[in-house]
N, C-alpha and C positions, 0 to 999 in steps of 0.2 A: 710394779711388780705383779700386782693382781691382774692387770690388763695383759701382760705377757703371758701369764698362765692361762687365761681364758682363750688366748689366740692359740697357744700350744695345744690345749685340749681340743679346740676346734679343729685344728689341722690333723691331730690324731684321730678324731672321729671321722673326718672326711676320708682319711687313709683307709681306715676300718671299713667304712661304707663301701669304698671302692674295691677292697678286697673281697668283701662279701658279694658284691654285685658280680664281680669277675668269676667267682666260684659258682654262683648261681647260673650265669651264662655258660660257663664251660661244661657243667654237669647237668644242665637242663635236659629232660627227656625229649624236649622238642628238637634239640640240636644233635643228640647223640644217643642212639639206641643200640644195644647190643644185639638184638634181634631186629634188623631194619625192615625186613620184607616177608611175604608170605612163604616164599621158597625156604628161606632160613628157618622160619618158625616150623614148617612141615618136617625138615630134616631133624631138628631138635626133638620134636614130638615123636617121630618114629623111633629115634635112638632111645628115648625114655620109655616108650612102650615095649620095645624089644627087651630092654633091661628088666622091666617089671613083669611082662607077661610071656616072653618068648616069641619065636618067629610066627607061631600060628595066629598071633593077635593081628597080624598084617594081611590075613587072607580070610575069606569066608566061603566055605564050600568050594575050595579050590580057585576061587576067583580073588585077585588082588583087591584089598580094601581101598576105597577112594575116600578122600578127606575133603571136608569144607573147611577152609581157613577164613576166619572173619576177625574182626576186632570188637572189643566192648564199646559201649556207647561213648566213652571218654577217650578211645584211642590209646589206652594205656596198656592193654593186654591182648595177646593173641589167643583166640579160641579155636582149637583145632578138634573137630569132631568127626568120627567115622560116619560113613554113609552105607546103609544096606544096599547091596546090588539087588536088582529086580529078581525075584524068585522065579524058578521055572513055572510054567503054566500048571495050575492045580496044586501048587505048594504054597505054604505060608512062611513067612519069615518069623523066626523066634530068636529070642536072645537079645544081647545089647551091643552097643558099639562103643569103642573107647572115646574118650574125651580128655584133652589135655589143655590147661590154661598156663600161658607163659606170660611173665611180665616183660614187656619190650625193653624197657630201660636196662635191665641187668641180666635178663635171661633166667631169672629164677622161675622154677616150676611151681606154680601156686597150687595146682590141683591136677591129680590124675585119677580118672575113674573109668570104669567099664560097666555101664549100666544099661537100663532099658529105656 
């Protein structure tokens, strides 16, 4: 009887390990990202910035804001940062640019700032 119980528990443990492995494979950030590419990350960031700051955040002195879209060193988040346009000759750029950090796996906005 004891040998049958050991076999039963071993089989249950293997089934549980198989289920856990399947869950990890199906939900792994390496296999499925809610924000899969730069274009999608930029669209999400623009929507977040519009909601937080209004339409003027997407332009500087009448020029459309451009953005750099990169990933963190682990490839887990998108970093979307505004870029100042070159100022006209004789003028200085002042103020800050927006930055949004979005987790690739689920699209959660981790940070939104507008700094210098």
